[in-house]
C-alpha positions in Angstrom: -62.5 57.7 96.1 -61.5 58.7 92.5 -57.8 58.2 91.9 -55.8 61.4 91.3 -53.6 62.1 88.3 -50.6 61.5 90.5 -51.9 58.1 91.5 -52.3 57.2 87.8 -48.7 58.3 87.0 -47.3 56.3 89.9 -49.2 53.3 88.7 -47.6 53.7 85.3 -44.2 53.8 87.0 -45.1 50.6 88.9 -46.3 49.0 85.7 -43.0 49.5 83.9 -41.1 48.0 86.9 -43.3 45.0 86.8 -42.0 44.1 83.3 -39.2 41.7 84.0 -37.2 42.3 80.9 -36.8 46.1 81.5 -33.4 45.9 83.4 -31.9 43.7 80.7 -33.3 45.9 77.9 -31.7 49.1 79.4 -28.4 47.2 79.9 -28.4 46.1 76.3 -29.0 49.7 75.2 -26.0 51.0 77.2 -23.7 48.2 76.0 -24.8 48.5 72.4 -24.6 52.3 72.1 -21.7 52.8 74.6 -23.8 55.4 76.4 -23.8 55.7 80.1 -27.4 56.4 80.9 -30.7 54.8 79.6 -34.2 55.3 80.9 -37.9 54.9 80.3 -39.7 58.1 81.2 -43.5 58.8 81.7 -44.1 62.1 80.0 -47.3 64.2 80.2 -48.1 67.8 79.5 -46.8 68.8 82.9 -44.8 65.9 84.3 -41.6 64.0 83.4 -41.1 61.0 85.7 -38.4 58.3 85.7 -40.0 54.9 85.4 -36.8 52.8 85.2 -33.1 53.6 84.6 -29.6 52.2 84.0 -27.1 54.8 85.3 -23.4 54.2 84.7 -22.4 57.9 84.7 -24.1 59.0 88.0 -26.7 61.1 86.2 -28.7 60.6 89.4 -32.2 59.6 88.3 -34.0 56.7 90.0 -37.5 55.4 89.5 -40.0 58.0 90.7 -37.6 61.0 90.3 -38.8 63.9 88.3 -37.4 66.6 86.0 -39.2 69.8 84.9 -40.9 68.6 81.8 -40.3 71.9 79.9 -36.6 71.5 80.5 -36.5 68.2 78.6 -36.4 67.3 74.9 -39.0 64.6 75.7 -41.5 67.5 76.1 -41.0 68.3 72.4 -41.2 64.6 71.5 -44.6 64.4 73.2 -45.9 67.2 71.0 -44.3 66.1 67.7 -44.7 62.3 68.3 -41.3 62.0 66.5 -37.9 60.7 67.8 -34.9 63.0 68.4 -31.5 61.6 67.7 -28.2 63.5 68.3 -24.8 62.0 67.7 -22.8 65.0 68.8 -24.6 68.1 70.3 -21.7 70.5 69.5 -21.9 69.6 65.8 -25.7 69.4 65.5 -27.1 72.5 63.7 -30.5 72.2 65.4 -29.4 71.4 69.0 -26.0 73.0 69.4 -27.6 76.0 71.0 -30.5 74.2 72.6 -30.7 74.9 76.4 -31.4 71.2 77.4 -28.0 69.7 76.5 -26.2 72.6 78.2 -28.5 72.2 81.3 -27.9 68.5 81.7 -24.4 68.3 80.3 -24.8 65.7 77.6 -23.3 65.5 74.1 -25.1 62.4 72.6 -28.9 61.8 72.9 -31.6 59.5 71.5 -35.2 59.3 72.5 -38.0 57.3 70.9 -41.7 57.8 71.7 -43.6 55.0 73.4 -47.3 54.7 72.5 -50.0 52.7 74.1 -52.1 50.2 72.1 -54.8 52.9 71.6 -52.1 55.1 70.0 -52.0 57.5 73.0 -48.6 58.9 74.1 -47.1 57.2 77.1 -43.5 58.5 77.3 -40.0 57.9 75.9 -37.2 55.4 75.8 -34.1 57.5 75.9 -30.3 57.4 76.4 -27.7 60.1 77.0 -24.0 60.4 77.5 -21.5 63.2 78.2 -19.5 62.0 75.2 -20.5 61.8 71.5 -21.9 58.5 70.3 -23.0 57.1 66.9 -26.7 56.6 67.7 -28.1 57.7 64.3 -27.2 54.4 62.6 -30.2 52.5 61.2 -29.3 49.5 63.4 -29.4 51.5 66.6 -32.6 53.4 65.7 -34.4 50.2 64.7 -33.3 48.6 68.0 -34.8 51.5 69.9 -38.1 51.3 67.9 -38.4 47.6 68.5 -37.7 48.0 72.2 -40.3 50.8 72.4 -42.9 48.5 70.8 -42.0 45.7 73.2 -42.5 48.0 76.1 -45.9 49.1 74.7 -46.9 45.4 74.2 -46.0 44.6 77.9 -47.9 47.7 79.2 -51.0 46.6 77.2 -50.7 43.1 78.5 -50.5 44.3 82.1 -53.5 46.6 81.6 -55.5 43.7 80.1 -54.5 41.5 82.9 -55.7 44.1 85.5 -59.0 44.5 83.6 -59.5 40.8 83.5 -58.6 40.4 87.2 -61.1 43.2 88.0 -63.8 41.6 86.0 -63.2 38.2 87.7 -63.4 39.9 91.1 -66.6 41.6 90.0 -68.0 38.2 88.8 -67.0 36.7 92.1 -68.8 39.4 94.0 -71.9 39.0 91.8 -71.8 35.3 92.4 -71.8 35.9 96.1 -74.8 38.2 95.8 -76.6 35.5 93.7 -75.8 32.9 96.3 -77.3 35.1 99.0 -80.3 35.7 96.7 -80.8 31.9 96.3 -80.5 31.5 100.1 -83.2 34.2 100.7 -85.5 32.5 98.1 -84.8 29.0 99.3 -85.1 29.6 103.0 -86.6 33.0 103.9 -89.5 32.7 101.4 -90.1 28.9 101.1 -90.2 28.3 104.9 -93.0 30.9 105.6 -94.8 29.6 102.5 -94.9 26.2 104.1 -96.3 27.7 107.2 -99.0 29.4 105.3 -100.0 26.2 103.5 -100.1 24.3 106.8 -102.3 26.9 108.3 -104.6 26.9 105.3 -104.9 23.1 105.7 -105.9 23.5 109.4 -108.5 26.1 108.4 -109.9 23.7 105.8 -110.2 21.0 108.5 -111.7 23.2 111.1 -113.9 25.5 109.0 -117.6 25.3 109.6 -118.7 28.0 107.2 -118.6 27.7 103.4 -117.1 31.2 103.1 -114.2 30.3 105.4 -113.5 27.1 103.5 -113.5 29.0 100.3 -111.0 31.6 101.5 -108.8 28.9 103.0 -108.8 27.0 99.7 -107.8 30.2 97.9 -104.9 30.7 100.3 -103.7 27.2 99.8 -104.0 27.3 96.0 -102.1 30.6 96.0 -99.2 28.9 97.9 -98.8 26.4 95.1 -98.5 29.2 92.6 -96.0 31.1 94.8 -94.0 27.9 95.3 -93.8 27.4 91.5 -92.6 31.0 91.0 -89.9 30.6 93.7 -88.7 27.3 92.1 -88.4 29.0 88.7 -86.5 31.9 90.2 -84.2 29.5 92.0 -83.5 27.5 88.9 -82.8 30.7 86.9 -80.4 31.9 89.5 -78.6 28.6 89.8 -78.4 28.4 86.0 -76.6 31.8 85.9 -74.2 30.6 88.6 -73.1 28.0 86.2 -74.8 25.1 88.0 -77.5 24.5 85.3 -80.3 22.1 85.8 -79.2 19.2 87.9 -81.0 15.9 87.8 -81.4 13.1 90.2 -82.8 10.3 87.9 -84.5 7.1 88.9 -86.7 4.6 87.1 -90.0 4.0 88.9 -93.2 4.3 86.8 -95.6 4.2 89.8 -93.6 6.9 91.6 -93.7 9.0 88.4 -97.4 8.5 88.1 -98.0 9.6 91.7 -96.0 12.9 91.2 -97.9 13.7 88.0 -101.2 13.0 89.8 -100.1 15.2 92.6 -99.5 18.1 90.2 -103.0 17.6 88.8 -104.4 17.7 92.3 -102.5 20.9 93.1 -103.6 22.6 89.9 -107.2 21.6 90.4 -107.0 23.0 93.9 -105.7 26.2 92.5 -108.3 26.4 89.7 -111.3 24.2 90.7 -113.4 25.6 87.9 -111.1 24.2 85.2 -112.0 20.9 83.4 -108.9 18.8 82.9 -109.2 15.5 80.9 -106.2 13.3 81.7 -104.7 10.2 80.2 -101.7 8.7 81.9 -100.3 5.5 80.3 -96.9 4.5 81.5 -96.1 1.0 80.1 -92.5 1.2 81.1 -90.5 3.0 83.8 -88.9 6.3 82.7 -85.3 7.2 83.6 -85.9 10.8 84.7 -85.8 13.2 87.6 -89.4 13.0 88.8 -89.4 16.3 90.7 -88.1 18.1 87.6 -90.7 16.4 85.3 -93.4 17.4 87.8 -92.0 21.0 87.8 -92.2 21.1 84.0 -95.7 19.6 84.0 -96.9 22.1 86.6 -95.6 25.0 84.5 -97.3 23.7 81.3 -100.6 22.9 83.0 -100.6 26.2 85.0 -100.0 28.0 81.8 -102.9 26.3 80.1 -105.2 27.1 83.1 -104.1 30.8 83.0 -104.3 31.4 79.3 -106.8 28.8 78.0 -110.5 29.2 77.2 -112.3 28.7 80.5 -115.3 27.2 78.8 -113.2 24.5 77.1 -111.5 21.5 78.7 -107.7 21.1 79.0 -106.4 17.8 77.5 -103.5 16.2 79.3 -101.6 13.1 78.1 -98.6 11.5 79.7 -97.5 8.3 77.9 -94.5 6.1 77.6 -94.7 3.8 74.6 -92.3 2.7 71.9 -89.2 3.9 73.8 -90.4 7.5 74.1 -91.9 9.4 77.1 -94.2 12.3 76.3 -96.3 14.8 78.1 -98.7 17.0 76.2 -100.9 19.8 77.5 -103.6 21.1 75.0 -106.0 23.9 75.5 -108.3 26.0 73.4 -107.4 29.6 73.1 -106.5 32.3 70.5 -103.5 31.1 68.4 -100.1 32.3 69.5 -98.7 34.8 67.0 -95.6 33.7 65.1 -93.5 36.6 66.5 -94.4 35.5 70.0 -93.6 31.9 69.3 -90.0 32.8 68.5 -89.5 34.1 72.1 -91.6 31.8 74.2 -88.7 29.8 75.7 -86.5 32.8 76.4 -86.2 34.0 80.0 -88.3 36.9 81.2 -90.2 37.1 77.9 -93.8 37.9 78.4 -96.3 38.4 75.6 -99.2 40.8 76.0 -101.7 39.0 78.3 -104.8 39.9 80.2 -104.5 42.0 83.3 -103.8 39.7 86.3 -102.3 37.0 84.1 -98.8 38.4 83.9 -95.9 36.3 85.3 -92.2 36.5 85.5 -91.7 34.9 82.1 -89.5 32.1 83.5 -91.9 29.1 83.5 -91.5 28.1 79.9 -87.8 28.9 79.9 -87.2 26.7 82.9 -89.4 23.9 81.4 -87.3 24.1 78.2 -84.1 23.8 80.2 -85.5 20.8 82.1 -86.3 19.1 78.8 -82.8 19.7 77.5 -81.3 18.3 80.7 -83.2 15.1 80.0 -81.9 15.0 76.4 -85.4 15.9 75.3 -87.2 18.9 73.9 -90.2 21.1 74.6 -92.2 22.2 71.5 -95.4 24.1 70.9 -98.0 24.2 68.1 -100.8 26.7 67.9 -103.7 27.3 65.5 -107.3 28.5 65.5 -108.4 25.3 67.2 -105.9 24.6 70.0 -102.5 25.3 71.5 -100.4 22.3 72.5 -97.1 22.1 74.4 -95.3 18.8 74.2 -92.4 17.5 76.2 -90.7 14.4 74.7 -87.6 12.5 75.7 -86.1 9.0 75.4 -88.1 6.6 77.6 -85.2 4.7 78.9 
C-alpha cells in the first residue's frame, strides 16, 4: 500500500519528537526571549501541523494539532522562504493590520524557515507571546537560525538512518533468498544428479548393445558437466553471501595425485575423442585444498576440451618442484583477442563462442578465486600456436 500524504506528515511529526534535544531547545527559546510559546511546525501548501511545542501561556497547541494554514504567517514564510520577525505588532507598519495577529491574539512573533538537506521546505521554528518582546536583535535571530539548522541536521540524520535500516533489511532478505537458492542447488539438484549418475553406471554394467552403452556413457559424462556447473553456481552464491572460497588444506601428494587423475578420468569420459597428454610430477606434498584444486583443474581442462582444436592434443602438466606447485593446461586454438583477455576472469563474462559451447561464464572466475584463496594466481597466455592457462601457488 502506498503511504498517503497524511501518513508522511504524521511521520514528520514523529521524526521531530524522536530528536531528544527538542524539548530543551524550545525551553531555551522561551527563557532567552521571554516569550510564552515556542513550537516547530510542519508546513505544506495546505497543512499546518504542530510537531512539538513549549506552551507557558496556554495557547493550546500540542503535537499533531493543526491550524488552517492560510490563517498563519508560516504560510507566507513557506512561499517567500524568508523569516518573519515582529517585536511589537501594534507598532509594526507591515503587520499592525495583518489578520493573523488579531486572530490569535499575539503581539510579538518570530518564525524561521527550516529546510531539509536537499533545500526543500520542511516548516518553521517559531515563537509568540501576547506581550511585545525584543526578538529582532542579531543574537536572538542568529540563535533561531542555528537551532533551525540543528533541527534540519537531525531530520537528515534520522532519514539516513531509516534508509540505512531499510537497506540492511533488504540485504538480509536477499541473503535469505540466496541461502534458499544455495539449498536448492546443493540438495534439490545435486541429489537427483547423483541418482542419474548411479543409474547410468548400472546401465553401463548391464548394457549388452553398443548403442545402449554409448547413450549411458553420454548420460554419465553429462552429469559431470552438470555437477561442475552446480559447484560453480554454489561458489558464486556463497561468495556473494560474504563467505568467499573456504579451504580445507592438507599435505598429501599421493592423495592430490589421485584427485587430479580422477578429474582426468571424468573429462575423458565426457569427451572420449579428446587426446590429453599428461605429466604429473609431485616431488613434495602440497599444502592445499585438494577438492578445490580439482575443481580448478576440471574447469581449465573442460574449457580446453570445449574450445580447443579437436584435431590437436591437450597438454597437461601438474608439477611441484623448487617450492612451487603449478598446473598448466595448453591447447591449440585461435588466439584469444586482447579485449576478451581483459574480462576472462570476471563473473558471467562469455566471449562469442560456437553454438552449443556457451556456459554461464563462471568457471574461470571461480578458478581465479580458488587460486587467490591459495595465495596463488591464475594466468593465461594466447598466441597463434597455443593457449595456456597456468595456476601457480607456493608449494608448501
